[in-house]
N, C-alpha and C positions, 0 to 999 in steps of 0.2 A: 568657650567662655570669652566674654567680651573684655575689653581693656579695663572696665570698671570691676570685672569679676575676679581679677587676680590671676596669678600664674604660679607654677611650681618649678623650682630648680632642683635638679638632682645631680650630685657629683659622686663619682666613684673614684676612690683613691687606692692605688696599689703601692703601699709603702715598701721600701727596701727592707730586707731582713733586719729585725731589731729596731725598726723605726716606727712601728705602729703606734705605740703609746705617745711618742713625741708628736706624731702627725695628728693624733686625736686631740692633744693639748693645743696645737696650733688652731685646729678647727674650733675648739671651745673659745679660744681667745678671739677669733674672728667674729663669732656670734655675739659673745658677751661685750666686746669693746667696740665693735664697728657696726654691725647690723642693727642691734637693738637701739643704739643711741641716736641714730640719725636717719634711718631709712624705713621703708614701709614693710618691714618684716612682720608677718603675722605669727608664724610658728616655725621653729627649726628643730629637727631631730638629727642626732648623730648615731650612726650604726656601726657596729663591728661584726664582721662575719663570724660564724661559729668556729671556723677553722683559724681565725685570727689573721688571715692573709689579705683581707680587703676592708676598707672603711667606706662608708657612704654618708652623704648628707641629703636631707630632704627638707627644703625650705619653701614655705608658702609666702607669697608676696601679695601686697594689696593691688599692685598694678605693674605692668611691664615697664612703664616709665620709671617707677621707683627702683625696680631691679636694675635697669640700665644705669641709673644714677650711681648705684653702689659700684658698678664695674668701672666707673670713671673716677672713683674716689682714691686718692693717693695712698691713704692709710690702709684701705682694704686691699689694694693691689700689692702693697709691700708685705702685708701680713699673709695674704693668701698665697703669694708666690714663694713663701718659705716652704710650702709643700713640695716645690720642685727639688729642693735639697734633700727631701726625705723619700721621694718616690715619684711616681707619675700619676696623673689624674685625668679624668675626662669629665666634661660638664655638659649638661643638657637642660633645656628649658621647655616646659610643657604647659599646655592649657588643659583644663579638665574636659574630656570628651563625653563622659557619662559617669554618674554615680550608680554603680552596679549593685553595690551592697552597702547597707547602712547598719552600723552596730546596734544590736538590740538594746533597749533601755534596761537598766539594772532591774532584775527581778522578772523580766519577760523570758519565760522558759519555752516559748513556742518553737524556737529553732527555725522559724521562717524568716527569710530575708525580707526586708521592707524596702520599698521604692518610694 
């Protein structure tokens, strides 16, 4: 995907025992108060594993340069670094390599993947 096509950032958070809900709240605050107000965030989703031991974020950005700008923002850094008090995390940035599967339109019952 080109610079104009956007990127995806994925974070995996391993909260300390008993800290998962607080970590999830920190992530919500980061998205609601930082990303949405000033940067090129297209969409963000927060995930909790079924066993409750990990959290993940999936964020789609308009461009790599807008994503890089958020990493230099003092408020973002301050809020996101609160996660360090609650556990450990790893961050990764991706470009889309291929759309392998597209969700069927509502009512389409063929079950065949569309490209």
